[in-house]
BALOVEX-341173 format. One record per residue (C-alpha): residue number from 1; residue in one letter; x, y, z. Coordinates in Angstrom, 1 decimal, padded with zeros to 4 digits. Example, Ala and Ser with C-alpha at 12.3 -4.5 7.8 and 13.67 -1.06 7.14 Angstrom:
+-----+---+--------+--------+--------+
:   k : r :     px :     py :     pz :
+-----+---+--------+--------+--------+
:   1 : A :  012.3 : -004.5 :  007.8 :
:   2 : S :  013.7 : -001.1 :  007.1 :
+-----+---+--------+--------+--------+
This chain:
+-----+---+--------+--------+--------+
:   k : r :     px :     py :     pz :
+-----+---+--------+--------+--------+
:   1 : M : -031.5 :  015.1 : -021.5 :
:   2 : D : -027.9 :  015.7 : -020.6 :
:   3 : F : -025.2 :  014.3 : -022.9 :
:   4 : E : -021.7 :  013.7 : -021.6 :
:   5 : Y : -018.8 :  012.5 : -023.7 :
:   6 : F : -015.7 :  013.0 : -021.6 :
:   7 : S : -013.6 :  010.5 : -023.6 :
:   8 : R : -013.7 :  012.6 : -026.8 :
:   9 : L : -013.1 :  015.8 : -024.8 :
:  10 : S : -010.1 :  014.3 : -023.1 :
:  11 : Q : -008.8 :  013.2 : -026.5 :
:  12 : N : -009.2 :  016.6 : -028.1 :
:  13 : L : -007.5 :  018.4 : -025.2 :
:  14 : S : -004.6 :  016.0 : -025.3 :
:  15 : Q : -004.3 :  016.7 : -029.0 :
:  16 : L : -004.3 :  020.4 : -028.2 :
:  17 : L : -001.3 :  019.8 : -026.0 :
:  18 : D :  000.6 :  017.9 : -028.7 :
:  19 : D : -000.2 :  020.5 : -031.4 :
:  20 : A :  000.2 :  023.6 : -029.4 :
:  21 : D :  000.5 :  026.1 : -032.3 :
:  22 : D : -001.4 :  028.8 : -030.5 :
:  23 : Y :  000.5 :  028.5 : -027.2 :
:  24 : D :  001.0 :  031.5 : -025.0 :
:  25 : V :  003.2 :  029.9 : -022.3 :
:  26 : I :  006.7 :  028.4 : -022.5 :
:  27 : I :  007.9 :  026.5 : -019.5 :
:  28 : N :  011.5 :  025.2 : -019.4 :
:  29 : V :  011.5 :  022.2 : -017.1 :
:  30 : G :  014.5 :  020.4 : -015.5 :
:  31 : E :  018.2 :  021.2 : -015.2 :
:  32 : N :  021.1 :  020.9 : -017.6 :
:  33 : P :  021.7 :  018.7 : -019.5 :
:  34 : N :  018.1 :  017.4 : -019.1 :
:  35 : I :  015.9 :  020.4 : -020.0 :
:  36 : K :  012.7 :  020.2 : -022.0 :
:  37 : E :  010.6 :  023.1 : -023.3 :
:  38 : F :  006.8 :  022.8 : -022.9 :
:  39 : R :  004.5 :  025.0 : -025.0 :
:  40 : V :  001.1 :  025.2 : -023.3 :
:  41 : H : -002.0 :  027.4 : -022.9 :
:  42 : S : -002.5 :  029.7 : -020.0 :
:  43 : A : -006.3 :  029.4 : -020.0 :
:  44 : I : -006.1 :  025.7 : -019.3 :
:  45 : L : -003.3 :  026.0 : -016.8 :
:  46 : K : -005.0 :  028.7 : -014.8 :
:  47 : S : -008.4 :  026.9 : -014.8 :
:  48 : R : -006.8 :  023.6 : -013.6 :
:  49 : S : -004.1 :  024.7 : -011.2 :
:  50 : P : -004.2 :  027.4 : -008.5 :
:  51 : Y : -000.4 :  027.5 : -008.7 :
:  52 : F : -000.5 :  028.5 : -012.4 :
:  53 : K : -003.3 :  030.9 : -011.8 :
:  54 : N : -001.0 :  032.9 : -009.6 :
:  55 : A :  002.2 :  032.2 : -011.6 :
:  56 : L :  000.7 :  033.5 : -014.8 :
:  57 : S : -000.6 :  036.7 : -013.3 :
:  58 : Q :  000.9 :  040.0 : -014.3 :
:  59 : N :  002.2 :  040.4 : -010.8 :
:  60 : W :  004.4 :  037.3 : -010.9 :
:  61 : T :  005.4 :  036.7 : -014.6 :
:  62 : K :  005.7 :  039.3 : -017.3 :
:  63 : K :  004.7 :  038.6 : -020.9 :
:  64 : K :  007.2 :  039.0 : -023.6 :
:  65 : Y :  005.9 :  039.1 : -027.2 :
:  66 : N :  002.5 :  037.9 : -025.7 :
:  67 : V :  004.1 :  034.8 : -024.3 :
:  68 : F :  004.6 :  033.9 : -020.6 :
:  69 : K :  008.0 :  032.3 : -020.1 :
:  70 : F :  009.5 :  030.9 : -016.9 :
:  71 : N :  011.5 :  027.9 : -015.6 :
:  72 : K :  010.8 :  024.9 : -013.4 :
:  73 : P :  014.2 :  023.4 : -012.7 :
:  74 : N :  013.1 :  021.4 : -009.6 :
:  75 : I :  010.8 :  019.1 : -011.6 :
:  76 : S :  012.1 :  016.5 : -014.1 :
:  77 : P :  010.8 :  016.7 : -017.6 :
:  78 : I :  009.3 :  013.1 : -017.4 :
:  79 : I :  007.3 :  013.9 : -014.3 :
:  80 : F :  006.2 :  017.3 : -015.6 :
:  81 : D :  005.0 :  015.7 : -018.9 :
:  82 : M :  002.8 :  013.3 : -016.9 :
:  83 : I :  001.3 :  016.1 : -014.8 :
:  84 : I :  000.7 :  018.5 : -017.8 :
:  85 : R : -001.1 :  015.7 : -019.6 :
:  86 : Y : -003.2 :  015.1 : -016.5 :
:  87 : I : -004.0 :  018.9 : -016.4 :
:  88 : Y : -005.1 :  018.8 : -020.1 :
:  89 : A : -006.8 :  015.4 : -020.5 :
:  90 : G : -007.5 :  014.2 : -016.9 :
:  91 : K : -005.4 :  011.1 : -017.6 :
:  92 : L : -002.4 :  009.7 : -015.7 :
:  93 : D : -000.5 :  006.6 : -016.9 :
:  94 : L :  001.2 :  004.9 : -014.0 :
:  95 : N :  002.2 :  001.8 : -015.9 :
:  96 : E :  005.8 :  000.8 : -015.2 :
:  97 : K :  006.2 :  003.6 : -012.7 :
:  98 : D :  007.9 :  002.6 : -009.4 :
:  99 : G :  007.6 :  004.0 : -005.9 :
: 100 : S :  010.2 :  006.6 : -006.6 :
: 101 : D :  008.4 :  007.9 : -009.6 :
: 102 : I :  005.1 :  008.1 : -007.7 :
: 103 : L :  006.8 :  010.0 : -004.9 :
: 104 : D :  008.2 :  012.5 : -007.4 :
: 105 : L :  004.7 :  012.9 : -008.8 :
: 106 : I :  003.3 :  013.6 : -005.4 :
: 107 : V :  005.9 :  016.2 : -004.6 :
: 108 : A :  005.5 :  018.0 : -007.9 :
: 109 : S :  001.7 :  017.8 : -007.8 :
: 110 : D :  001.8 :  019.3 : -004.3 :
: 111 : E :  003.9 :  022.2 : -005.5 :
: 112 : L :  001.4 :  022.8 : -008.3 :
: 113 : L : -001.5 :  022.7 : -005.8 :
: 114 : L : -003.2 :  019.8 : -007.5 :
: 115 : D : -004.8 :  018.6 : -004.3 :
: 116 : E : -007.0 :  015.9 : -005.9 :
: 117 : L : -004.1 :  014.4 : -007.7 :
: 118 : V : -002.0 :  014.4 : -004.5 :
: 119 : T : -004.7 :  012.6 : -002.6 :
: 120 : F : -005.1 :  009.9 : -005.4 :
: 121 : L : -001.3 :  009.4 : -005.7 :
: 122 : Q : -000.8 :  009.0 : -001.9 :
: 123 : E : -003.5 :  006.3 : -001.8 :
: 124 : Y : -002.1 :  004.6 : -004.8 :
: 125 : L :  001.4 :  004.6 : -003.3 :
: 126 : I :  000.3 :  003.1 :  000.0 :
: 127 : K : -001.8 :  000.5 : -001.8 :
: 128 : N :  000.5 : -000.6 : -004.6 :
: 129 : E :  004.0 :  000.3 : -003.4 :
: 130 : S :  003.9 : -000.8 :  000.3 :
: 131 : E :  007.1 : -002.8 :  000.0 :
: 132 : W :  009.0 :  000.2 : -001.6 :
: 133 : L :  007.7 :  002.4 :  001.2 :
: 134 : Q :  009.1 :  000.1 :  003.9 :
: 135 : Q :  012.5 :  000.1 :  002.2 :
: 136 : N :  012.5 :  003.8 :  001.6 :
: 137 : F :  010.5 :  005.3 :  004.5 :
: 138 : L :  013.2 :  007.8 :  005.5 :
: 139 : K :  016.3 :  008.4 :  003.5 :
: 140 : S :  017.9 :  011.2 :  005.4 :
: 141 : T :  018.6 :  010.1 :  009.0 :
: 142 : N :  021.3 :  012.7 :  009.6 :
: 143 : L :  019.3 :  015.0 :  011.9 :
: 144 : S :  022.1 :  017.5 :  012.1 :
: 145 : S :  021.0 :  018.6 :  008.6 :
: 146 : W :  017.3 :  018.9 :  009.7 :
: 147 : S :  015.7 :  022.2 :  010.6 :
: 148 : E :  013.3 :  022.6 :  013.5 :
: 149 : N :  010.6 :  023.0 :  010.9 :
: 150 : D :  011.5 :  019.6 :  009.3 :
: 151 : I :  011.1 :  017.9 :  012.6 :
: 152 : M :  007.8 :  019.6 :  013.3 :
: 153 : V :  006.5 :  018.6 :  009.8 :
: 154 : L :  007.5 :  015.0 :  010.5 :
: 155 : K :  005.9 :  015.1 :  014.0 :
: 156 : S :  002.6 :  016.4 :  012.5 :
: 157 : T :  002.7 :  013.8 :  009.8 :
: 158 : L :  003.2 :  010.9 :  012.1 :
: 159 : N :  001.0 :  012.1 :  015.0 :
: 160 : Q : -002.0 :  010.0 :  014.1 :
: 161 : F :  000.1 :  006.8 :  013.7 :
: 162 : I :  002.3 :  006.9 :  016.8 :
: 163 : S : -000.4 :  005.6 :  019.1 :
: 164 : H : -000.5 :  002.4 :  017.0 :
: 165 : I :  003.2 :  001.6 :  017.5 :
: 166 : R :  003.9 : -001.2 :  019.9 :
: 167 : F :  007.0 :  000.3 :  021.5 :
: 168 : F :  007.3 : -002.6 :  024.0 :
: 169 : D :  007.9 : -005.0 :  021.1 :
: 170 : I :  011.0 : -002.9 :  020.0 :
: 171 : S :  014.3 : -004.1 :  021.4 :
: 172 : S :  016.6 : -001.7 :  023.2 :
: 173 : N :  019.1 : -001.8 :  020.4 :
: 174 : N :  016.5 : -001.2 :  017.8 :
: 175 : F :  015.1 :  001.6 :  019.8 :
: 176 : H :  018.5 :  003.2 :  020.3 :
: 177 : D :  019.4 :  003.0 :  016.6 :
: 178 : N :  016.0 :  003.9 :  015.0 :
: 179 : V :  013.8 :  005.6 :  017.5 :
: 180 : W :  016.0 :  007.6 :  019.8 :
: 181 : P :  017.3 :  009.9 :  017.0 :
: 182 : F :  013.7 :  010.9 :  016.4 :
: 183 : R :  012.7 :  011.3 :  020.0 :
: 184 : K :  011.6 :  014.9 :  019.4 :
: 185 : V :  008.8 :  013.5 :  017.2 :
: 186 : L :  007.3 :  011.5 :  020.1 :
: 187 : P :  004.7 :  013.1 :  022.4 :
: 188 : E :  006.3 :  014.1 :  025.7 :
: 189 : A :  003.9 :  012.0 :  027.8 :
: 190 : L :  004.6 :  008.9 :  025.7 :
: 191 : F :  008.3 :  009.4 :  025.8 :
: 192 : E :  008.2 :  009.6 :  029.7 :
: 193 : E :  006.1 :  006.4 :  029.7 :
: 194 : I :  008.4 :  004.2 :  027.5 :
: 195 : M :  011.8 :  005.3 :  028.8 :
: 196 : P :  011.6 :  003.3 :  032.1 :
: 197 : F :  011.0 :  000.2 :  030.0 :
: 198 : Y :  014.3 :  000.7 :  028.0 :
: 199 : M :  016.2 :  001.8 :  031.1 :
: 200 : T :  015.0 : -000.8 :  033.6 :
: 201 : N :  012.9 : -003.2 :  031.5 :
: 202 : T :  009.8 : -002.2 :  033.5 :
: 203 : K :  006.6 : -002.2 :  031.5 :
: 204 : P :  003.7 :  000.1 :  032.5 :
: 205 : I :  000.8 : -001.4 :  034.4 :
: 206 : Q : -001.6 : -000.6 :  031.6 :
: 207 : N : -000.4 : -001.4 :  028.1 :
: 208 : K : -002.9 : -000.1 :  025.5 :
: 209 : L : -001.7 : -002.4 :  022.7 :
: 210 : A : -001.2 : -006.1 :  023.1 :
: 211 : S :  002.2 : -007.4 :  021.9 :
: 212 : R :  002.3 : -008.9 :  018.4 :
: 213 : N :  005.3 : -011.1 :  019.5 :
: 214 : L :  003.2 : -013.5 :  021.5 :
: 215 : K :  005.1 : -016.8 :  022.1 :
: 216 : F :  003.1 : -019.9 :  021.1 :
: 217 : T :  003.7 : -023.2 :  019.4 :
: 218 : V :  001.7 : -024.9 :  016.7 :
: 219 : D :  001.5 : -028.7 :  016.8 :
: 220 : S :  002.1 : -029.2 :  013.1 :
: 221 : L :  004.5 : -030.7 :  010.7 :
: 222 : I :  003.3 : -028.5 :  007.8 :
: 223 : I :  003.1 : -025.0 :  009.1 :
: 224 : K :  005.0 : -022.8 :  011.6 :
: 225 : P :  003.7 : -020.2 :  014.1 :
: 226 : K :  004.3 : -017.4 :  011.6 :
: 227 : H :  002.0 : -019.1 :  009.1 :
: 228 : S : -000.9 : -019.5 :  011.6 :
: 229 : R : -001.4 : -015.8 :  011.8 :
: 230 : V : -001.7 : -015.4 :  008.1 :
: 231 : L : -004.1 : -018.4 :  007.9 :
: 232 : A : -006.2 : -016.7 :  010.6 :
: 233 : N : -006.3 : -013.5 :  008.6 :
: 234 : W : -007.6 : -015.5 :  005.6 :
: 235 : V : -010.3 : -016.9 :  007.8 :
: 236 : L : -011.3 : -013.5 :  009.1 :
: 237 : R : -011.0 : -012.1 :  005.6 :
: 238 : K : -008.5 : -009.5 :  006.7 :
: 239 : D : -006.0 : -010.2 :  004.0 :
: 240 : S : -006.5 : -012.8 :  001.2 :
: 241 : N : -003.1 : -011.9 : -000.4 :
: 242 : A : -000.8 : -012.0 :  002.7 :
: 243 : K :  002.8 : -012.7 :  001.8 :
: 244 : I :  004.8 : -015.4 :  003.6 :
: 245 : P :  008.4 : -016.2 :  002.6 :
: 246 : E :  009.1 : -019.6 :  001.3 :
: 247 : D :  009.7 : -022.3 :  003.9 :
: 248 : S :  012.7 : -024.6 :  004.1 :
: 249 : D :  011.1 : -026.9 :  001.6 :
: 250 : G :  010.6 : -024.2 : -001.0 :
: 251 : N :  006.9 : -023.9 : -000.6 :
: 252 : D :  005.7 : -020.5 : -001.4 :
: 253 : F :  002.6 : -019.9 :  000.8 :
: 254 : K :  001.5 : -016.7 : -001.1 :
: 255 : N :  000.7 : -019.0 : -004.0 :
: 256 : F : -001.7 : -021.1 : -002.0 :
: 257 : M : -005.3 : -021.4 : -003.3 :
: 258 : I : -008.1 : -019.9 : -001.1 :
: 259 : S : -011.5 : -021.2 : -001.9 :
: 260 : R : -014.5 : -020.1 :  000.2 :
: 261 : V : -017.9 : -021.9 :  000.3 :
: 262 : V : -020.7 : -020.4 : -001.8 :
: 263 : N : -023.5 : -022.4 : -000.3 :
: 264 : S : -022.9 : -022.9 :  003.4 :
: 265 : Y : -025.2 : -026.0 :  003.4 :
: 266 : Y : -022.5 : -027.8 :  001.5 :
: 267 : A : -019.5 : -026.5 :  003.5 :
: 268 : I : -018.9 : -029.9 :  005.1 :
: 269 : Y : -021.3 : -032.2 :  003.3 :
: 270 : E : -022.6 : -035.4 :  004.9 :
: 271 : S : -023.8 : -038.0 :  002.5 :
: 272 : S : -025.7 : -041.1 :  003.4 :
: 273 : F : -024.6 : -042.8 :  000.2 :
: 274 : R : -020.8 : -042.2 :  000.6 :
: 275 : N : -018.4 : -043.1 :  003.4 :
: 276 : E : -015.7 : -040.4 :  002.8 :
: 277 : A : -013.7 : -039.2 :  005.8 :
: 278 : L : -014.3 : -035.6 :  004.7 :
: 279 : N : -016.4 : -034.1 :  002.0 :
: 280 : F : -016.2 : -030.4 :  001.3 :
: 281 : G : -018.9 : -029.0 : -001.0 :
: 282 : N : -020.2 : -032.4 : -002.1 :
: 283 : G : -017.4 : -032.8 : -004.5 :
: 284 : D : -015.0 : -029.8 : -004.3 :
: 285 : L : -012.7 : -031.7 : -001.9 :
: 286 : V : -013.5 : -035.4 : -001.1 :
: 287 : I : -011.0 : -037.3 :  001.1 :
: 288 : D : -011.3 : -041.0 :  001.5 :
: 289 : N : -008.4 : -042.5 :  003.4 :
: 290 : K : -005.5 : -041.0 :  001.3 :
: 291 : D : -007.4 : -040.8 : -002.0 :
: 292 : V : -008.6 : -037.4 : -002.9 :
: 293 : T : -010.9 : -036.2 : -005.7 :
: 294 : C : -011.6 : -032.6 : -006.6 :
: 295 : K : -014.4 : -031.2 : -008.7 :
: 296 : Q : -015.6 : -027.7 : -008.3 :
: 297 : S : -019.2 : -027.6 : -007.1 :
: 298 : H : -020.2 : -025.4 : -004.2 :
: 299 : Y : -016.9 : -023.5 : -003.5 :
: 300 : E : -015.6 : -020.4 : -005.2 :
: 301 : N : -012.6 : -021.8 : -007.0 :
: 302 : N : -011.3 : -025.1 : -008.4 :
: 303 : I : -008.7 : -026.2 : -005.8 :
: 304 : V : -006.4 : -028.1 : -008.2 :
: 305 : D : -006.3 : -028.9 : -011.9 :
: 306 : T : -005.8 : -032.6 : -011.2 :
: 307 : K : -009.1 : -034.3 : -010.3 :
: 308 : N : -007.6 : -037.3 : -008.5 :
: 309 : Y : -004.5 : -037.5 : -006.4 :
: 310 : T : -003.1 : -039.1 : -003.2 :
: 311 : I : -002.2 : -037.1 : -000.1 :
: 312 : E :  000.9 : -037.6 :  002.0 :
: 313 : E : -000.3 : -035.9 :  005.1 :
: 314 : M : -003.3 : -033.9 :  006.3 :
: 315 : E : -003.8 : -031.4 :  009.1 :
: 316 : I : -006.9 : -029.6 :  010.2 :
: 317 : F : -006.9 : -026.5 :  012.3 :
: 318 : Q : -009.5 : -024.7 :  014.2 :
: 319 : F : -009.2 : -020.9 :  014.8 :
: 320 : I : -011.0 : -019.6 :  017.9 :
: 321 : M : -011.3 : -015.9 :  018.7 :
: 322 : N : -010.6 : -015.3 :  022.4 :
: 323 : T : -011.6 : -012.3 :  024.5 :
: 324 : T : -008.5 : -010.4 :  023.9 :
: 325 : D : -008.9 : -010.4 :  020.1 :
: 326 : T : -006.0 : -012.7 :  019.4 :
: 327 : I : -006.1 : -016.0 :  017.6 :
: 328 : K : -005.7 : -019.4 :  019.3 :
: 329 : E : -004.7 : -022.3 :  017.2 :
: 330 : T : -006.1 : -025.7 :  018.1 :
: 331 : K : -005.1 : -028.8 :  016.2 :
: 332 : E : -007.6 : -031.5 :  015.7 :
+-----+---+--------+--------+--------+
């Protein structure tokens, strides 16, 4: 029988880092006045990082008094401390780290050739720091300082995403300010296709991506068109945590309760003993005129804490998928 106890191993290796009496590597990390000395073990570094395997070879770094010593001025001590603890113990504490910290970790991990850590951090950044990414997508827009290699790297990075951009939803002013400076990144065929639109407002006969800016109205006193798309995504289970700004009345739609039926038989329940206008779940939401009772029964979540209340207004919407994969809203 195999016995694995990685938790204790991780703890012991972490302690080895903190009590590195038998170190044989000194790494000075950071720049003045923020420099920190790390005393570590070459055997662990070389086994965990291809970068250190090369850096600690006799051809790259010479030993002095049986100790390798070199500098890493381009990585901050805080970031390096996180990475070195990951190398030793396989643990990474990302609590209270913002998007900028995660990006610094990615850059440093990439330099140290920690591919598995780079992959994890990239996915973590996209999943948990999407708002930060939108605000800090590209800091250096001064292309005069970019080399040809910088442009080619950006082109290669964005290549798989460009086909998903709805250029015909981008205004001429927006295109001029934010896309035109990066025109070298666009595939030549695509550039030739979209330029007539911005010069003469002529769209191509075939548009691969339908516009997201479809104009429609919603017959409602409660929601606006922008809310209908999010509600549709909830119905289709595309995004149960979609964020919508507060409306003019201060209602924050991202705090709305979503409760899905557990037993479809009780989704809309018809009872021969009761005369309610609507009965969801045989108790979860029962509406009789303007009187409402709520008691969790056959839906996932309790809708409200108050079991009885009176409604001011009620609207019911039906979402119908049409042949072009967009959502129609029909008020009943």
